[in-house]
N, C-alpha and C positions, 0 to 999 in steps of 0.2 A: 933748841927745843929737844925735849923728851919725846921718846917714842909713843908713850901714853897719851901724852897732851896732843899730840899730832893725830893720835887715832881718835881720840873723842872729837877733836874740832872738825875732823874730817866726818865722822857720823853725823855731827850737828848741822853740818852743812848740808849733807845728804837730807837729812830729816826736813830741814826747812825748804830744801828743792821739793821734795815729794809733796809736803802739805800745800806749798803754794801751787803746785802743778795742779794738784786736785781742786783746789778752790777755783783756779781759773777754767779748768775743764768740766767740773759738775756745777758751777754757779756763776756762769759767763755772764748772764744779765745782771745778777746781784753785784758783781764786780765792777761791772760798767758803771751802775747806778753810784756804788761806793767811790768811784774815782771822780765822777761828776759832783758830788758831795765834797770830796776833799778838794778838787779844785775851788770849789767856792768858797773854802774857808780862809780867813786872814792867815799869812804865813807864820805869824807869833802863835796862833793857837794850834796850827798843825805841828811846829816844832815842838810846842809844850806837850803835844799829845805823843809825838815821836820819843822825846826824852823820857817822859811818863813811863812808856812802855818798855825803853831800855833799862829804866830804873827798876820796875818790876821783873824784869828777866833776871838781871843782876841779883835781885834779892832772891829769887827762886832758886837760882846757882847758889847761894849761901845756905839756904835753907834745906834744901832737899836732900844734900847727903848726910845731913844731920838726923833724918828721919828713920 
């Protein structure tokens, strides 16, 4: 792995941790309600949502550097 890639990977993980921490810290009740809804969804639907979000993130990674 090259140094710039590792740097960007660590920065991305840090940003995810900060955003997730803020969500849990600032919107605790909303996160709890969202988790209850997620648990009530069929596994196939939750899997499709997760894969869709991953695909959207991948597309953003392809598009953003070209802007």
